[in-house]
Backbone as JSON, one array per atom type, in Angstrom:
{
  "sequence": "MIQSVVPSPKTGRQLIDEYFIENRNRLLEVAAFLDRLDRSGEPGLADDFRMRAFGEALRLLAGGTFARVDRIQMVFSDPTTEPLAALDQKSAKGAYDPDAEVR",
  "N": [[7.15, -13.23, -11.77], [8.78, -10.85, -13.62], [11.89, -9.46, -13.11], [13.75, -6.59, -13.53], [16.54, -4.45, -13.61], [16.7, -1.19, -14.07], [18.88, 1.34, -14.56], [18.92, 4.44, -12.8], [18.47, 7.6, -14.34], [19.35, 9.71, -12.93], [21.5, 10.77, -10.28], [21.78, 9.49, -6.92], [21.9, 11.64, -5.09], [20.81, 13.69, -6.67], [18.2, 12.71, -6.95], [17.32, 12.81, -4.28], [17.52, 15.6, -3.84], [15.55, 16.5, -5.64], [13.15, 15.1, -5.02], [12.75, 14.79, -2.27], [11.23, 16.59, -0.55], [8.53, 16.36, -1.48], [8.03, 13.67, -0.92], [8.5, 13.56, 1.79], [6.31, 15.05, 2.59], [4.3, 13.25, 1.85], [4.74, 11.17, 3.68], [4.12, 12.54, 6.04], [1.4, 12.94, 5.58], [0.48, 10.29, 5.72], [1.1, 9.75, 8.4], [-0.62, 11.63, 9.6], [-3.12, 10.61, 8.84], [-3.09, 8.13, 10.2], [-2.97, 9.11, 12.83], [-5.45, 10.44, 12.97], [-7.15, 8.23, 12.79], [-6.48, 6.95, 15.21], [-7.37, 8.9, 17.04], [-10.08, 8.73, 16.62], [-11.03, 6.79, 18.24], [-12.44, 4.51, 17.77], [-12.99, 1.12, 18.24], [-11.35, -1.85, 16.97], [-10.49, -1.08, 14.42], [-8.0, -1.77, 13.43], [-8.41, -4.31, 12.61], [-9.73, -4.18, 10.21], [-9.69, -5.15, 6.82], [-8.43, -3.48, 5.0], [-6.81, -1.89, 6.59], [-5.16, -3.83, 7.68], [-3.78, -4.6, 5.36], [-2.59, -2.13, 4.81], [-0.9, -1.82, 7.03], [0.83, -4.0, 6.58], [1.98, -3.15, 4.19], [3.33, -0.87, 5.1], [5.21, -2.12, 6.76], [6.71, -3.52, 4.84], [7.68, -1.35, 3.39], [9.27, -0.08, 5.32], [11.13, -2.05, 5.65], [13.19, -1.79, 3.84], [14.12, -3.22, 1.59], [15.07, -3.92, -1.77], [12.86, -3.56, -4.61], [10.5, -2.76, -3.45], [8.14, -1.47, -4.36], [6.91, -3.33, -6.08], [6.37, -5.46, -4.32], [4.74, -4.22, -2.41], [2.58, -3.43, -4.0], [1.52, -5.94, -4.56], [0.54, -6.66, -2.06], [-1.81, -5.22, -1.87], [-3.24, -6.24, -3.98], [-5.6, -8.41, -5.64], [-5.23, -11.79, -5.42], [-6.55, -13.84, -6.66], [-7.49, -15.91, -9.46], [-9.71, -16.75, -10.77], [-12.59, -15.61, -12.53], [-15.12, -13.38, -11.29], [-18.49, -14.34, -10.63], [-20.44, -12.43, -10.76], [-20.61, -8.84, -10.75], [-19.24, -7.49, -7.87], [-19.3, -5.09, -6.58], [-19.57, -1.52, -7.07], [-17.53, 0.24, -6.75], [-14.03, 0.54, -6.15], [-12.21, -0.87, -3.39], [-9.62, -0.62, -2.72], [-7.94, -2.47, -1.59], [-7.36, -5.97, -1.29], [-9.77, -8.16, 0.03], [-9.42, -10.85, 1.88], [-11.29, -12.21, 3.35], [-13.77, -11.82, 2.28], [-17.06, -12.79, 1.41], [-18.28, -13.18, -1.07], [-17.25, -14.5, -4.05]],
  "CA": [[7.3, -11.81, -11.97], [10.07, -10.53, -14.23], [12.55, -8.35, -12.43], [14.87, -6.0, -14.24], [17.06, -3.27, -12.95], [16.99, -0.11, -15.0], [19.58, 2.36, -13.79], [18.3, 5.76, -12.75], [19.22, 8.61, -15.09], [19.82, 10.7, -11.96], [22.25, 10.25, -9.14], [21.03, 9.45, -5.67], [21.83, 13.01, -4.56], [19.84, 14.43, -7.49], [16.88, 12.22, -6.59], [16.98, 13.39, -2.97], [17.29, 17.04, -4.02], [14.32, 16.75, -6.38], [11.93, 14.44, -4.54], [12.67, 14.63, -0.82], [10.14, 17.36, 0.07], [7.21, 15.79, -1.8], [7.87, 12.39, -0.23], [8.37, 13.92, 3.21], [4.9, 15.42, 2.75], [3.49, 12.02, 1.78], [4.88, 10.5, 4.97], [3.35, 13.31, 7.02], [-0.01, 12.64, 5.31], [0.22, 8.96, 6.27], [1.1, 9.91, 9.85], [-1.84, 12.34, 9.97], [-4.2, 9.64, 8.66], [-3.04, 7.19, 11.33], [-3.33, 9.86, 14.05], [-6.91, 10.65, 12.95], [-7.77, 6.95, 13.15], [-6.29, 6.75, 16.65], [-8.23, 9.84, 17.77], [-11.49, 8.37, 16.46], [-11.38, 5.96, 19.38], [-13.27, 3.37, 17.36], [-12.27, -0.14, 18.4], [-11.38, -2.82, 15.89], [-10.09, -0.56, 13.11], [-6.81, -2.51, 12.98], [-8.87, -5.58, 12.03], [-10.25, -3.93, 8.87], [-8.77, -5.74, 5.85], [-7.63, -2.42, 4.38], [-5.77, -1.46, 7.53], [-4.18, -4.93, 7.74], [-2.94, -4.45, 4.17], [-1.83, -0.89, 4.99], [0.17, -2.13, 7.98], [1.81, -4.86, 5.9], [2.69, -2.3, 3.23], [4.27, -0.05, 5.87], [6.32, -3.0, 7.18], [7.56, -3.74, 3.66], [8.34, -0.08, 3.1], [10.31, 0.15, 6.33], [12.13, -3.11, 5.57], [14.32, -1.3, 3.08], [14.63, -4.16, 0.59], [14.78, -3.53, -3.16], [11.6, -3.99, -5.22], [9.41, -2.45, -2.53], [6.9, -1.12, -5.05], [6.28, -4.57, -6.56], [5.87, -6.23, -3.18], [3.63, -3.48, -1.79], [1.43, -3.54, -4.91], [0.94, -7.27, -4.4], [-0.2, -6.68, -0.8], [-3.14, -4.65, -2.12], [-3.85, -6.87, -5.16], [-6.4, -9.64, -5.54], [-4.42, -12.88, -5.96], [-7.37, -14.88, -7.29], [-7.42, -15.94, -10.92], [-11.03, -17.06, -11.3], [-13.44, -14.43, -12.66], [-16.31, -13.32, -10.45], [-19.74, -14.69, -11.31], [-21.17, -11.18, -10.94], [-19.95, -7.68, -10.18], [-19.47, -7.5, -6.43], [-19.48, -3.71, -6.11], [-19.36, -0.55, -8.14], [-16.33, 1.04, -6.53], [-12.9, -0.21, -5.6], [-11.94, -0.68, -1.97], [-8.21, -0.28, -2.59], [-7.18, -3.6, -1.08], [-8.04, -7.26, -1.42], [-10.33, -8.67, 1.28], [-9.39, -12.31, 1.82], [-12.42, -12.75, 4.09], [-15.03, -11.51, 1.61], [-17.85, -14.0, 1.18], [-18.64, -13.32, -2.48], [-16.12, -14.7, -4.95]],
  "C": [[8.7, -11.55, -12.53], [10.64, -9.32, -13.51], [13.7, -7.87, -13.29], [15.29, -4.76, -13.48], [17.44, -2.27, -14.01], [17.68, 0.99, -14.2], [18.86, 3.71, -13.88], [19.14, 6.73, -13.58], [19.78, 9.7, -14.18], [20.62, 10.02, -10.88], [21.36, 10.22, -7.92], [20.85, 10.83, -5.07], [20.83, 13.84, -5.35], [18.4, 14.0, -7.17], [16.42, 12.79, -5.26], [16.66, 14.87, -3.12], [15.95, 17.32, -4.68], [13.06, 16.24, -5.69], [11.77, 14.34, -3.03], [11.45, 15.33, -0.23], [8.78, 16.74, -0.23], [6.99, 14.46, -1.08], [7.83, 12.56, 1.28], [6.92, 14.27, 3.49], [3.99, 14.21, 2.72], [3.56, 11.26, 3.11], [4.1, 11.21, 6.06], [1.85, 13.08, 6.83], [-0.39, 11.28, 5.88], [0.16, 9.05, 7.8], [-0.18, 10.61, 10.33], [-3.06, 11.42, 9.87], [-4.24, 8.68, 9.84], [-3.4, 7.87, 12.64], [-4.84, 10.1, 14.11], [-7.64, 9.36, 13.31], [-7.65, 6.7, 14.65], [-7.23, 7.64, 17.45], [-9.7, 9.49, 17.65], [-11.96, 7.52, 17.63], [-12.21, 4.74, 19.04], [-12.48, 2.07, 17.49], [-12.34, -1.01, 17.14], [-10.92, -2.32, 14.53], [-8.87, -1.31, 12.56], [-7.19, -3.84, 12.34], [-9.48, -5.41, 10.63], [-9.23, -4.43, 7.85], [-7.9, -4.69, 5.18], [-6.52, -1.97, 5.29], [-4.74, -2.57, 7.75], [-3.23, -4.84, 6.56], [-2.05, -3.21, 4.29], [-0.65, -1.13, 5.92], [1.25, -3.0, 7.36], [2.63, -4.06, 4.9], [3.7, -1.41, 3.95], [5.46, -0.88, 6.35], [7.27, -3.27, 6.01], [8.33, -2.49, 3.3], [9.51, 0.16, 4.05], [11.41, -0.89, 6.26], [13.34, -2.75, 4.74], [14.9, -2.26, 2.06], [14.19, -3.73, -0.8], [13.49, -4.18, -3.65], [10.43, -3.79, -4.27], [8.1, -2.21, -3.26], [6.19, -2.37, -5.56], [5.65, -5.33, -5.4], [4.69, -5.54, -2.52], [2.39, -3.54, -2.69], [0.74, -4.89, -4.75], [0.17, -7.4, -3.08], [-1.64, -6.21, -1.02], [-3.91, -5.37, -3.22], [-4.61, -8.14, -4.83], [-5.6, -10.78, -6.18], [-5.24, -13.95, -6.7], [-7.28, -14.79, -8.81], [-8.77, -16.25, -11.56], [-11.87, -15.79, -11.41], [-14.63, -14.52, -11.7], [-17.53, -13.69, -11.28], [-20.55, -13.44, -11.62], [-20.35, -10.06, -10.31], [-20.27, -7.62, -8.69], [-19.67, -6.11, -5.84], [-19.22, -2.77, -7.26], [-18.14, 0.31, -7.92], [-15.25, 0.17, -5.88], [-12.73, 0.09, -4.13], [-10.47, -0.39, -1.74], [-7.33, -1.38, -2.04], [-8.03, -4.85, -1.23], [-8.52, -7.71, -0.04], [-10.36, -10.19, 1.22], [-10.58, -12.95, 2.52], [-13.78, -12.48, 3.44], [-15.75, -12.79, 1.23], [-18.12, -14.24, -0.3], [-17.38, -13.43, -3.3], [-16.64, -15.13, -6.29]]
}
C-alpha cells in the first residue's frame, strides 16, 4: 500500500470548527446503534462477522494512529484474490466474512 502525506489546506482549528458537529453526530449514531443492539437482548450478536469487524474498526479508530481510514477500510475488505466461481449474493454485507463457506 502506497502511503503519502498530503497536507491539509486547512488548519486543525479550522477542521474542528467546520467538521466537529457532523462527526459528533456520527459518533452519537454509532452509540445509538450499539445501544439498540444491547436492548434487543438477542444473544450472540457480538459473534456476527459484521459486528466483529465493527468492533475491530472501533478499536483502530480509538487507537489514534495515523492512517486510520486505510486500516479500517481493510478490516471490512475481502482479502482474497481469487475470483468467485459464481455470484454469492445480490447485495453487499458491508464486511468480509472469513467463515463463509462459499468462495
